[in-house]
N, C-alpha and C positions, 0 to 999 in steps of 0.2 A: 391598571389605570390609576392615575393620581391627578386629582384636580382637572379631570377631563382629558388628560393627555396620556398617551401610551408610554409607559416607562420600561416595558419589556415584553418579549414574545418568545414563544417556544412552539415550533411546528414539528410534526413527526409524520413519517410514512410507515404504514404497517405492511407486513409481508409474511410469506410462508416459504417453505422449501428447505434447502440445505441448512440454513441458519435457524431452522425451527420457526415457531411463531414469534415474530420479532417486531420491534419498532426501530426506526432509523432517523437520526437527526443529522443534517449536514451543517457545515459552518455557517452558512447564510440563514439557517433556520432558527437560530437562537441569538438573542441580543438583549442588552439591558442598558438603560441610561446610566452614565457614569456617576451621576449624583444619587442614583438609587442604589447602586451597588449590586454585586453578584447574588445577594440574597434573593433578588427577584427571580433568578433562574431556579433557585432552591424551591421557592414557593410554587412556581409553575410546574416543576417536575413533580412535586408532591401532589399537586392538583390533578395532573394527568395520569400519573403512573398507577393509581388505584384502579382506574378503568382498564388499563393495560393488563393488570393482574387478573381482573375479573374476566377478561377475554382470553385468558390463558397465554398471554404474551410475556414469557419469562425472560426473553433475550432483549436487552435494551442496548442499542448502539448509538454512539454519538461521535462525530468527527469534530473535535474541538480545536480552535486556534491555540497555538502555544501559550498565548497570553491568558487564556481562560482554563488552562489545564487544571490548576488548583481548584477551580469551582467544581469540576466534575469528579476529581479525586475525592473531594469532601463528601460527595454523594455516593461513594462506593463504587465508582467506575475504575477498573484497572486498565493499564495499557494493553493494546493488542497490535496496532500498526502505527508505524512512524511515516509521516509524509514529509518529504524534504525537498529542498531546492538549492541550486547552486548557480553562481554566475560563471559561465564558461570562459576560461582565459582567452584572450585575444588570439587571433590566428598566429600560428608559429610555422616554422619551416620543418617541423617534425616529419619524418618519413615513416611509413607503415613498417612495423617490426617485421623481421624476416619470417617469423612463424605465424603471422597474422594475415588473413585474407578475407574477402567478402564471400559469403556462402550463397548458394543458389538451391533451387529445388532438388537438384541431383544429389545434394549432400544429406538428404533426410535420413537415409539408412545409416550413414556414418554417425549422425547425430542421435540416433535412437537410444543408445545407452545413457545419454545425458538428459533426455527429455523429462524424466520423472524425478530428477534429483531435488528440484525445489519442493515438490510435493512430499518427498521422503523427509527432507529436512524439517518441513512444517509438522509432519506427523510425529517426529521423534522428540524425545525430551531435549530441552525443557519447554518446547513450544506447545506440543500436544494439540495441534489443530486438526480437526476432522476434515477429511476430503472424501466426498462420496464417489462412487464408481463413475458417474458421467464425467467428472472432472479429469479422471485418468483416461477415459476413452477418447476424449477430444484432443489429447496432447499432440498426437501426430498431425491431425488435420489442422489444428491451430498453428503449429509451427510451419506447416506447408503453406498456409495462407500468408504468413509473414514472409517466408522465403520467396513467394511469388509477387509480393507487393513492391513495385519499383520505388516507392517513397521510403521504404524501410531499409535501414542499413543493418544487415545481419552479419556480424563479424565473428570469425572463429579462429582459434589458435590450433595449429597442428604440431604433433610431435611423433616420435617413433611408434607410439601406441595408437595413433589416430588422432581424432579431434579431442583436444584437452579442455576446451572451454568455449563459451560463446557469450557475446553481449549483443543485445538487440536494441537499436535506437529507432524510435518512431516519432515523426512530427505529431504534435497534439492536434487532432482535428478541431476545426472551429466549433463544431457541435459539442465537443467535450471540454472546451475551455471553461475555467472556473477559478475560484480563489486558489485551489490546489494546483491547477494546471493553467498558468497564464497563457493568454492568446499568443501564438507565435513561438511557443517554447517547444523543446524536444523532450521526449520522455525516454528515460532509460527503462525500457519495459521489462526486460528479462536479462538475467545474467547467471551463469553457473560455471563451475570448474569441476572437472572430474576428480574424484578422490585421490587418484594416484598423482595428480599434478598440483595439488594444493601445497602451498608453501614454496613453490618454485618461481613465483612472480608472474605466472600466466594471467591471473585475474587482474593484476595491476597493469600489465602491458595492454591487455585488451581494453580495460576501462580508459586508460590514458589515451590510447589511439582513438577509441570511439568518440571521446570528448573532443580531441583535436580535429577529427574529421567533421564533427558537428560544427565546430567553429569555422572550418573551411567552407561549410555549406551555409554559413551566415547566421547560425543560431547563437544567441548570447545567454540563454537561460535553459537549464536542464532540470527536470523534476524526476523523482523516483520515490519508491516507498519500500518498506521492509517490515517484517515481523519484529516487534519490539523484543520478544524473548529469544530471537535467533542470535546466538552469541557471535557467529561469524559476520553476519550482515551488520549487526549493531556496532561492530568495530570497523569493518572494511569501508563502508560508505561514508561515514563521517571523516575518515582519514583521506578520502578522495576530495573532500571539500563540501559535501552536502550538509546543510544545516536544517534541523527540524523546524517546520513552520506550523504543523498541526499533528494531532494524534487521533487515531481511531481508538475509541474506548468501548469496552464491552462488559456490561453488568449482567450476570445471570442470577435471577431470583430463585430461591429455594423452592423446588416443586411442591414441597409439603405445605406451602402457603395456600395452595388450591384445595387442600384436603379438608374433610369434615372435622379432623382433629385439631385444626388450627383455630384458636380463639383470638380474634382481633382484640388488641388493647392490652393483652397480657404480656 
């Protein structure tokens, strides 16, 4: 507060589970008056985070608009996820590539070898993201749900060795619309290419057709996200025209801070 007026606020939601004991801040949960400056968020974080530590909440997440990225980097938050958006080019006369078709529930067995590729990429260096067993166990059922959804466009590319890759496009439900997912946009939800097909143009053809088809269906905006440390995604999606608009940042406090050997102030 300054002179009886609010010059900044910071809200957080606490949780437990796969992410450990954590706190989570969305883009709409943090703001500061321009004439007060980002130091307001620094002070608010300092005021709140001591209690988070006392509660054993060592994982601090924030999804920061690109314009505020520097504010959170200065507080020790490193990149974890990139949220991006693109304007879909106007309708074209492009035809579906010869090796691309829309998949259905009957394709689930053929898709099986590709379903875990995203999790594997996230677990491998340099991403090192932990994925617990339940996240692996729901892969098949989750993809089956998408394959059965008439609103979802699930595109696959086929070659001599079977399905080489897939791209899944899903209209953003009204209940999920936000700063990161504008109302009426389409989400590039999932995409993966089999290792043997990488470098052959499969991913580029799938993405190009999926976006062209979205344009034919009346969508003008597409959103997606990827792990910042994933070297393939971090190059591939910006080249398709996606531009970062926000970043999920994740700060992990040293667990020794909760021990008796820690002496505050030293």
